[in-house]
C-alpha atoms as a printed R data frame, in Angstrom:
    type eleno elety resid chain resno       x      y      z
1   ATOM     1    CA   ARG     A     1 230.791 30.213 64.209
2   ATOM     2    CA   LEU     A     2 227.558 30.483 62.189
3   ATOM     3    CA   ILE     A     3 225.941 27.841 64.382
4   ATOM     4    CA   ALA     A     4 227.387 28.598 67.820
5   ATOM     5    CA   HIS     A     5 227.640 32.386 67.710
6   ATOM     6    CA   ASP     A     6 225.295 33.648 64.976
7   ATOM     7    CA   ARG     A     7 222.610 31.088 65.905
8   ATOM     8    CA   VAL     A     8 221.469 30.499 62.339
9   ATOM     9    CA   ASP     A     9 218.415 28.291 61.833
10  ATOM    10    CA   PHE     A    10 219.728 26.401 58.798
11  ATOM    11    CA   LEU     A    11 222.697 26.442 56.441
12  ATOM    12    CA   ILE     A    12 223.160 26.579 52.682
13  ATOM    13    CA   GLY     A    13 226.174 24.490 51.697
14  ATOM    14    CA   PRO     A    14 229.149 25.423 49.503
15  ATOM    15    CA   TYR     A    15 230.011 24.275 45.978
16  ATOM    16    CA   SER     A    16 232.168 21.120 45.571
17  ATOM    17    CA   SER     A    17 231.830 17.761 47.241
18  ATOM    18    CA   GLY     A    18 234.910 18.180 49.425
19  ATOM    19    CA   LEU     A    19 233.786 21.480 50.923
20  ATOM    20    CA   THR     A    20 230.221 20.225 51.326
21  ATOM    21    CA   ARG     A    21 231.446 17.131 53.191
22  ATOM    22    CA   ALA     A    22 233.470 19.247 55.622
23  ATOM    23    CA   ALA     A    23 230.540 21.583 56.306
24  ATOM    24    CA   ALA     A    24 228.043 18.703 56.573
25  ATOM    25    CA   GLU     A    25 230.080 17.046 59.320
26  ATOM    26    CA   VAL     A    26 229.873 20.210 61.422
27  ATOM    27    CA   ALA     A    27 226.154 20.654 60.728
28  ATOM    28    CA   GLU     A    28 225.533 17.002 61.624
29  ATOM    29    CA   ALA     A    29 227.386 17.340 64.925
30  ATOM    30    CA   HIS     A    30 225.193 20.295 65.882
31  ATOM    31    CA   GLY     A    31 221.910 18.933 64.517
32  ATOM    32    CA   LYS     A    32 221.465 21.744 61.993
33  ATOM    33    CA   VAL     A    33 219.771 21.360 58.605
34  ATOM    34    CA   MET     A    34 222.056 22.099 55.677
35  ATOM    35    CA   TRP     A    35 220.881 22.364 52.075
36  ATOM    36    CA   ASN     A    36 223.349 20.725 49.699
37  ATOM    37    CA   HIS     A    37 223.184 22.234 46.229
38  ATOM    38    CA   GLY     A    38 226.808 21.823 45.152
39  ATOM    39    CA   GLY     A    39 228.158 18.461 46.334
40  ATOM    40    CA   SER     A    40 227.267 15.284 44.451
41  ATOM    41    CA   SER     A    41 229.601 12.646 45.924
42  ATOM    42    CA   ASP     A    42 227.760  9.473 46.863
43  ATOM    43    CA   ASP     A    43 228.996  9.643 50.454
44  ATOM    44    CA   LEU     A    44 226.912 12.799 50.951
45  ATOM    45    CA   MET     A    45 223.711 10.846 50.565
46  ATOM    46    CA   PRO     A    46 221.294 10.225 53.501
47  ATOM    47    CA   GLN     A    47 222.897  7.005 54.735
48  ATOM    48    CA   ARG     A    48 225.698  9.069 56.258
49  ATOM    49    CA   PHE     A    49 224.108 12.437 57.018
50  ATOM    50    CA   GLN     A    50 220.675 12.804 58.610
51  ATOM    51    CA   TRP     A    51 220.612 16.624 58.588
52  ATOM    52    CA   LEU     A    52 221.644 17.116 54.961
53  ATOM    53    CA   VAL     A    53 219.026 17.869 52.277
54  ATOM    54    CA   ASN     A    54 220.421 16.894 48.857
55  ATOM    55    CA   LEU     A    55 219.512 18.405 45.510
56  ATOM    56    CA   PRO     A    56 222.069 16.926 43.062
57  ATOM    57    CA   THR     A    57 222.037 13.544 41.400
58  ATOM    58    CA   PRO     A    58 224.746 11.346 43.015
59  ATOM    59    CA   ALA     A    59 228.075 11.222 41.170
60  ATOM    60    CA   SER     A    60 227.784  7.514 40.368
61  ATOM    61    CA   ARG     A    61 224.585  8.259 38.400
62  ATOM    62    CA   TYR     A    62 225.964 11.213 36.402
63  ATOM    63    CA   PHE     A    63 226.004  9.357 33.082
64  ATOM    64    CA   ALA     A    64 222.845  7.285 33.601
65  ATOM    65    CA   GLY     A    65 221.120  9.216 30.823
66  ATOM    66    CA   LEU     A    66 223.955  8.482 28.422
67  ATOM    67    CA   PHE     A    67 223.589  4.755 28.967
68  ATOM    68    CA   ALA     A    68 219.818  4.926 28.611
69  ATOM    69    CA   CYS     A    69 220.469  6.260 25.093
70  ATOM    70    CA   LEU     A    70 223.325  3.856 24.375
71  ATOM    71    CA   ALA     A    71 221.140  0.855 25.178
72  ATOM    72    CA   ARG     A    72 219.362  1.408 21.859
73  ATOM    73    CA   HIS     A    73 222.414  2.057 19.709
74  ATOM    74    CA   ILE     A    74 225.519  0.132 20.805
75  ATOM    75    CA   SER     A    75 226.883 -2.971 19.123
76  ATOM    76    CA   SER     A    76 229.193 -5.739 20.269
77  ATOM    77    CA   ASP     A    77 232.041 -4.027 18.402
78  ATOM    78    CA   ASP     A    78 231.882 -0.829 20.472
79  ATOM    79    CA   ARG     A    79 234.749 -0.156 22.866
80  ATOM    80    CA   MET     A    80 234.763  2.442 25.622
81  ATOM    81    CA   ALA     A    81 237.594  4.427 27.191
82  ATOM    82    CA   ILE     A    82 237.044  6.206 30.512
83  ATOM    83    CA   VAL     A    83 239.496  9.049 31.164
84  ATOM    84    CA   GLN     A    84 239.462 10.323 34.743
85  ATOM    85    CA   ARG     A    85 241.254 12.669 37.093
86  ATOM    86    CA   GLN     A    86 243.608 10.958 39.511
87  ATOM    87    CA   ARG     A    87 243.283 11.520 43.264
88  ATOM    88    CA   SER     A    88 239.780 12.961 42.928
89  ATOM    89    CA   PRO     A    89 237.038 11.227 44.956
90  ATOM    90    CA   PHE     A    90 234.370 12.828 42.755
91  ATOM    91    CA   ALA     A    91 236.014 11.647 39.527
92  ATOM    92    CA   ALA     A    92 236.517  8.177 40.998
93  ATOM    93    CA   GLU     A    93 232.809  7.903 41.890
94  ATOM    94    CA   VAL     A    94 231.622  9.119 38.479
95  ATOM    95    CA   ALA     A    95 234.065  6.776 36.718
96  ATOM    96    CA   ALA     A    96 233.059  3.795 38.881
97  ATOM    97    CA   GLY     A    97 229.372  4.393 38.196
98  ATOM    98    CA   THR     A    98 230.084  4.798 34.490
99  ATOM    99    CA   ARG     A    99 232.014  1.536 34.427
100 ATOM   100    CA   GLN     A   100 229.217 -0.358 36.199
101 ATOM   101    CA   GLN     A   101 226.566  0.940 33.807
102 ATOM   102    CA   ALA     A   102 228.764  0.142 30.806
103 ATOM   103    CA   GLU     A   103 229.270 -3.432 31.979
104 ATOM   104    CA   ARG     A   104 225.520 -3.904 32.404
105 ATOM   105    CA   LEU     A   105 225.134 -3.091 28.695
106 ATOM   106    CA   GLY     A   106 227.839 -5.543 27.723
107 ATOM   107    CA   LEU     A   107 230.495 -2.878 27.155
108 ATOM   108    CA   ALA     A   108 233.787 -3.763 28.788
109 ATOM   109    CA   PRO     A   109 235.864 -0.639 29.414
110 ATOM   110    CA   GLY     A   110 239.543 -1.459 29.559
111 ATOM   111    CA   PRO     A   111 241.911 -0.177 32.234
112 ATOM   112    CA   ALA     A   112 241.307  3.398 33.364
113 ATOM   113    CA   TRP     A   113 243.017  6.209 31.522
114 ATOM   114    CA   PHE     A   114 244.181  9.189 33.587
115 ATOM   115    CA   TYR     A   115 244.394 12.849 32.756
116 ATOM   116    CA   PRO     A   116 247.955 14.238 32.807
117 ATOM   117    CA   GLU     A   117 248.857 16.792 35.453
118 ATOM   118    CA   SER     A   118 249.385 19.468 32.800
119 ATOM   119    CA   PRO     A   119 246.960 20.144 29.931
120 ATOM   120    CA   ALA     A   120 250.039 20.633 27.742
121 ATOM   121    CA   GLU     A   121 250.618 16.874 27.997
122 ATOM   122    CA   MET     A   122 247.135 16.049 26.665
123 ATOM   123    CA   PRO     A   123 248.191 15.426 23.028
124 ATOM   124    CA   ALA     A   124 250.358 12.491 24.162
125 ATOM   125    CA   LEU     A   125 247.361 10.932 25.927
126 ATOM   126    CA   VAL     A   126 245.182 11.417 22.844
127 ATOM   127    CA   HIS     A   127 247.749  9.655 20.649
128 ATOM   128    CA   GLN     A   128 247.597  6.689 23.052
129 ATOM   129    CA   LEU     A   129 243.796  6.734 22.910
130 ATOM   130    CA   ALA     A   130 243.944  6.776 19.117
131 ATOM   131    CA   ALA     A   131 246.015  3.598 19.178
132 ATOM   132    CA   ALA     A   132 243.386  1.907 21.382
133 ATOM   133    CA   GLN     A   133 240.635  2.875 18.890
134 ATOM   134    CA   PRO     A   134 237.678  3.365 21.268
135 ATOM   135    CA   SER     A   135 234.342  4.257 19.690
136 ATOM   136    CA   ILE     A   136 233.122  5.838 22.958
137 ATOM   137    CA   ILE     A   137 235.173  8.177 25.179
138 ATOM   138    CA   VAL     A   138 233.948  9.433 28.560
139 ATOM   139    CA   GLY     A   139 235.976 12.165 30.296
140 ATOM   140    CA   VAL     A   140 235.666 12.772 34.039
141 ATOM   141    CA   GLY     A   141 237.945 15.534 35.248
142 ATOM   142    CA   ARG     A   142 238.190 19.158 36.210
143 ATOM   143    CA   TYR     A   143 236.806 21.668 33.756
144 ATOM   144    CA   VAL     A   144 240.281 22.398 32.359
145 ATOM   145    CA   ASP     A   145 240.941 18.656 31.917
146 ATOM   146    CA   ASP     A   146 237.775 18.054 29.924
147 ATOM   147    CA   VAL     A   147 238.331 21.116 27.710
148 ATOM   148    CA   ALA     A   148 241.930 20.114 27.004
149 ATOM   149    CA   LEU     A   149 240.827 16.574 26.095
150 ATOM   150    CA   VAL     A   150 238.156 17.738 23.650
151 ATOM   151    CA   ARG     A   151 240.518 20.276 22.081
152 ATOM   152    CA   ALA     A   152 243.283 17.688 21.647
153 ATOM   153    CA   LEU     A   153 240.833 15.188 20.119
154 ATOM   154    CA   ALA     A   154 239.690 17.865 17.662
155 ATOM   155    CA   ASP     A   155 243.261 18.831 16.779
156 ATOM   156    CA   LEU     A   156 244.161 15.204 16.076
157 ATOM   157    CA   GLN     A   157 240.842 14.737 14.257
158 ATOM   158    CA   LEU     A   158 240.267 11.493 16.134
159 ATOM   159    CA   ASP     A   159 236.928 10.130 14.992
160 ATOM   160    CA   VAL     A   160 234.842  8.652 17.804
161 ATOM   161    CA   ASP     A   161 231.134  7.858 17.712
162 ATOM   162    CA   ILE     A   162 230.398  9.298 21.159
163 ATOM   163    CA   LEU     A   163 232.348 11.816 23.244
164 ATOM   164    CA   ALA     A   164 230.951 12.587 26.695
165 ATOM   165    CA   VAL     A   165 232.585 14.817 29.325
166 ATOM   166    CA   VAL     A   166 231.338 16.172 32.658
167 ATOM   167    CA   ALA     A   167 232.015 19.798 31.642
168 ATOM   168    CA   ALA     A   168 229.929 19.728 28.445
169 ATOM   169    CA   PRO     A   169 226.650 21.235 29.782
170 ATOM   170    CA   MET     A   170 228.349 24.460 30.930
171 ATOM   171    CA   GLN     A   171 227.800 27.564 28.797
172 ATOM   172    CA   VAL     A   172 231.496 28.486 29.035
173 ATOM   173    CA   PHE     A   173 232.394 25.070 27.577
174 ATOM   174    CA   ARG     A   174 230.759 26.067 24.293
175 ATOM   175    CA   GLU     A   175 232.356 29.504 24.417
176 ATOM   176    CA   ASP     A   176 235.859 28.125 24.997
177 ATOM   177    CA   LEU     A   177 235.730 25.306 22.432
178 ATOM   178    CA   ARG     A   178 233.406 26.768 19.766
179 ATOM   179    CA   GLU     A   179 233.040 24.236 16.910
180 ATOM   180    CA   ALA     A   180 234.906 21.536 18.831
181 ATOM   181    CA   ALA     A   181 232.106 21.514 21.431
182 ATOM   182    CA   GLU     A   182 229.516 20.446 18.857
183 ATOM   183    CA   GLY     A   183 228.228 16.946 19.479
184 ATOM   184    CA   CYS     A   184 229.760 16.564 22.942
185 ATOM   185    CA   ILE     A   185 227.461 14.933 25.498
186 ATOM   186    CA   GLY     A   186 227.429 15.853 29.181
187 ATOM   187    CA   PRO     A   187 225.414 15.271 32.346
188 ATOM   188    CA   SER     A   188 223.250 18.183 33.422
189 ATOM   189    CA   GLN     A   189 221.387 18.392 36.710
190 ATOM   190    CA   TRP     A   190 218.819 20.747 35.154
191 ATOM   191    CA   GLU     A   191 217.938 22.376 31.845
192 ATOM   192    CA   PRO     A   192 215.894 25.564 31.340
193 ATOM   193    CA   GLU     A   193 213.530 23.860 28.899
194 ATOM   194    CA   GLY     A   194 212.427 21.301 31.493
195 ATOM   195    CA   GLN     A   195 208.728 21.421 32.320
196 ATOM   196    CA   ALA     A   196 208.794 19.774 35.759
197 ATOM   197    CA   LEU     A   197 206.830 21.719 38.357
198 ATOM   198    CA   PRO     A   198 208.440 22.162 41.787
199 ATOM   199    CA   ASP     A   199 206.566 21.321 44.982
200 ATOM   200    CA   VAL     A   200 207.346 24.794 46.323
201 ATOM   201    CA   GLY     A   201 208.242 28.034 44.579
202 ATOM   202    CA   PRO     A   202 208.159 29.339 40.995
203 ATOM   203    CA   PRO     A   203 208.679 27.137 37.931
204 ATOM   204    CA   SER     A   204 211.925 27.050 35.945
205 ATOM   205    CA   SER     A   205 210.602 29.515 33.382
206 ATOM   206    CA   ALA     A   206 210.239 32.236 36.029
207 ATOM   207    CA   PHE     A   207 213.763 31.603 37.331
208 ATOM   208    CA   VAL     A   208 215.242 31.700 33.808
209 ATOM   209    CA   GLU     A   209 213.479 34.970 32.995
210 ATOM   210    CA   ARG     A   210 214.689 36.671 36.179
211 ATOM   211    CA   TYR     A   211 218.226 35.323 35.798
212 ATOM   212    CA   ARG     A   212 218.511 36.531 32.200
213 ATOM   213    CA   ARG     A   213 217.209 39.939 33.199
214 ATOM   214    CA   LEU     A   214 219.747 40.282 36.025
215 ATOM   215    CA   PHE     A   215 222.848 38.771 34.427
216 ATOM   216    CA   ARG     A   216 222.229 39.078 30.647
217 ATOM   217    CA   GLU     A   217 223.083 35.401 30.035
218 ATOM   218    CA   PRO     A   218 221.338 32.028 30.370
219 ATOM   219    CA   PRO     A   219 221.759 30.161 33.672
220 ATOM   220    CA   ASP     A   220 223.807 26.986 33.954
221 ATOM   221    CA   TYR     A   221 222.608 24.151 36.160
222 ATOM   222    CA   PRO     A   222 224.799 25.131 39.181
223 ATOM   223    CA   ALA     A   223 222.895 28.430 39.321
224 ATOM   224    CA   ALA     A   224 219.578 26.572 39.282
225 ATOM   225    CA   GLN     A   225 220.781 24.234 42.047
226 ATOM   226    CA   ALA     A   226 221.752 27.181 44.234
227 ATOM   227    CA   TYR     A   227 218.462 28.938 43.526
228 ATOM   228    CA   ALA     A   228 216.480 25.806 44.348
């Protein structure tokens, strides 16, 4: 309707890879440019869509920064557990990319672990993880999955060297988990302290100042993606 009846010149996509994919297929069929700020699945990259302009890092590269740090600190004794959401293309892509990068460093993640359908069942999963004794845990799920995992790990006082979850960079993650959020690592598409200068438009500092003035809180990276 936006394209055929409202005659828009270009589109700004929705948030989530699934919704972005559906909208991109329509935009592609009509030859309309669509800005993608909220979908990071690898199949949204240019090989498939010619009219889509992508801002996010692809899902398979979400934890590339983690492994750049790990390269200097891991040992042959380290073991990794990847916990992912079942039946989620996004989680599958992030987990697959994480596994590939781990194997390049000589880490051999065992079989995939899967989040339970109900967060109430998370303690049982954490007890199983404790028996496996991983030194590195990477969680790839919905926000509620990642929060439940971190909370259950804290309640059991399971000691791991590195805990990384997709939800960690979000401000609400720290608010919901308080002390349990300390030390968690997560992939962020953008941080307000970054000094990179854009090709067009104001720098991050100007965006952060205006956002804080309007909403009385710091912006998370999805807000910066949408603004960009």
